[in-house]
Structures are given as C-alpha cells and as structure tokens.
C-alpha atoms as one frame of an Amber mdcrd trajectory, in Angstrom:
protein
 -23.675 -10.356  11.331 -20.969 -10.488  13.991 -20.677  -7.558  16.361 -17.681
  -5.987  18.045 -18.667  -7.612  21.353 -18.295 -11.040  19.756 -14.806 -10.383
  18.400 -12.318 -12.359  20.472  -8.858 -11.421  21.655  -6.136 -14.017  22.143
  -2.801 -14.091  23.903   0.119 -13.492  21.551   2.057 -16.423  23.050  -0.862
 -18.742  22.355  -0.998 -17.470  18.773   2.753 -18.068  18.401   2.367 -21.657
  19.625  -0.638 -22.135  17.331   1.482 -21.048  14.360   4.371 -23.346  15.283
   2.076 -26.319  15.942   0.050 -25.969  12.755   2.567 -24.570  10.278   5.737
 -26.338  11.362   9.219 -25.334  12.418  10.366 -21.854  11.513  12.832 -19.217
  12.590  12.032 -16.680  15.258  12.322 -14.001  12.579   9.630 -15.647  10.442
   7.363 -16.290  13.422   7.524 -12.617  14.412   6.514 -11.472  10.943   3.621
 -13.943  10.783   2.356 -12.720  14.159   2.608  -9.153  12.916   0.687  -9.851
   9.711  -2.061 -11.689  11.613  -2.446  -8.590  13.792  -2.234  -6.180  10.858
  -4.837  -7.883   8.695  -7.108  -8.413  11.692  -6.995  -4.669  12.346  -7.805
  -4.026   8.682 -10.791  -6.377   8.576 -12.278  -6.011  12.051 -11.041  -2.545
  13.154  -9.998  -4.226  16.405  -6.789  -5.895  17.598  -6.349  -9.666  17.618
  -4.060  -9.518  20.668  -3.517  -6.964  23.407   0.144  -6.526  22.591   2.211
  -4.208  20.442   4.955  -4.515  17.857   8.233  -2.647  17.914  10.126  -1.511
  14.810  13.331  -3.510  15.221  16.122  -3.688  12.641  14.807  -6.917  11.104
  11.174  -5.797  11.090   8.245  -5.807  13.519   8.783  -7.697  16.776   6.401
  -8.593  19.554   8.633  -8.164  22.598   6.692 -10.513  24.892   6.917 -13.371
  22.360  10.564 -12.531  21.751  11.322 -12.679  25.480   9.379 -15.912  25.962
  11.056 -17.675  23.040  14.520 -16.129  22.827  16.126 -19.158  24.446  14.467
 -21.535  21.966  15.795 -20.075  18.723  18.400 -17.879  17.178  17.287 -15.305
  14.637  17.486 -17.597  11.594  17.465 -21.083  13.181  14.195 -23.002  13.147
  12.298 -23.716  16.311   9.379 -26.058  16.877   6.265 -26.142  18.983   7.370
 -27.571  22.306   4.201 -29.433  23.182   2.169 -28.801  26.282  -1.316 -27.341
  26.282  -2.821 -27.527  22.805  -3.001 -23.929  21.472  -5.711 -24.946  18.974
  -8.219 -25.236  21.820  -7.520 -21.699  23.069  -7.487 -20.144  19.610 -10.630
 -21.906  18.431 -12.545 -21.182  21.651 -11.627 -17.486  21.781 -12.081 -16.488
  18.146 -15.281 -16.399  16.147 -15.281 -18.272  12.851 -14.532 -15.240  10.661
 -11.520 -14.350  12.824 -10.195 -17.898  12.683 -10.680 -17.973   8.912  -8.767
 -14.700   8.540  -5.855 -15.917  10.684  -5.692 -19.229   8.818  -5.796 -17.470
   5.428  -3.012 -15.065   6.404  -0.884 -17.963   7.607  -1.618 -20.189   4.589
  -0.641 -17.346   2.246   2.485 -16.219   4.076   4.073 -19.373   5.537   5.467
 -20.187   2.081   7.473 -16.951   2.167  11.027 -17.090   3.474  12.251 -15.182
   6.504  13.941 -12.642   4.276  10.929 -12.183   1.992   8.785 -11.383   5.022
  11.426  -9.058   6.456  11.822  -7.268   3.121   8.051  -6.893   2.778   7.688
  -5.252   6.192  10.577  -2.917   5.390   8.692  -1.616   2.352   5.493  -0.913
   4.267   4.466   2.344   5.911   3.798   1.153   9.498   7.364  -0.087  10.066
   8.933   2.773   8.096   6.947   5.397  10.036   8.020   3.936  13.391  11.675
   3.989  12.305  11.653   7.612  11.168  14.961   9.167  12.204  16.745   5.807
  12.650  19.434   4.479  10.333  18.847   1.007   8.877  21.103  -0.686  11.439
  20.126   1.378  14.483  18.510  -0.288  17.447  14.905   0.898  17.759  12.081
  -0.051  20.097   9.507   2.471  18.887   6.003   1.002  18.832   4.356   0.563
  15.463   1.056   2.434  15.678  -2.016   0.234  15.391  -3.916   3.041  13.688
  -1.219   3.230  11.024  -1.339  -0.549  10.606  -5.127  -0.516  10.265  -5.154
   2.307   7.722  -2.256   0.944   5.676  -3.561  -2.613   5.372  -7.138  -1.483
   4.720  -5.801   0.554   1.792  -3.619  -2.314   0.599  -6.651  -4.620   0.586
  -9.004  -2.038  -0.921 -11.292  -2.006   2.109
C-alpha cells in the first residue's frame, strides 16, 4: 500500500503542459477546469493536494492564477492553444507521481476532455466548492476568493461515494 510520504506533488504549469501535450489543443477556459478537476479528485482520493497551488472562484469557474498568468498571452478565453514544445512534461509528471496518482490524473482527463468548455464551466457552477467561494457575489462580479481545499475534498469524496 502506498503511504502519504510516497504521494508526489507536481508543478501546476507542468500539469498544464502535460494536458496540452497529451490531450491536444484546447481553450484556456477548458484547461483551467481540467486542472481544477485533477486537483479536486486527487484531494478526494488521496486526502492530499496534487499541486501546491490554489484555485480562485472566477466568473467562468475555478482558475489557477499562476497558470492563467503564465499562459494568458497564448490564448483568449475560448480560443484553442497548443503545447508549445520544450521540455517534455511527461517526464516530470511520470517521475514525480506514483502509479496510482498518474492513473487517477489520466482517468480524470480521459473522462473530461470530451466535455466542452461550457459543459465544464456549467458543471463547476453547480458544485459546492465554487458556489461557497462566491457567496455574496453576483454571477458577473469579479471574485478572487480561494476555493477551499477542504471543501473540495469533502464535496468530491461525497460525490464519488468515498
């Protein structure tokens, strides 16, 4: 059995590049939601974060600000962007994560990459973690409140029956 000490943590930018390299071009909006769901389901299964970063409850759903800042010049909200080459993110992801983590991330991505940007956005808008962080904000209000990892863990554990 794998222990907490064996559970790896990866850089969110590396994970973003891994997604783009292995699952093809997509909008920044879709990429952000896929990153969020990888983090959320990882918290549910392992009780530990996949990355050391947080997600903010923006108008269009959860956003990882560091990935947003790093990639904002590469894509508009709904326009597809591609992996830009460079260091192969597969090497970093596969060397940092244990097999059960990698399997979880790949399963999340295989299940959700077929969803459209708007389907992913709509899904996050129906879920407690994003809604809780936006308490007191109107639907179009700018918001940078952090989505609580404890809320994510509890919500997705319940959703999965864990």
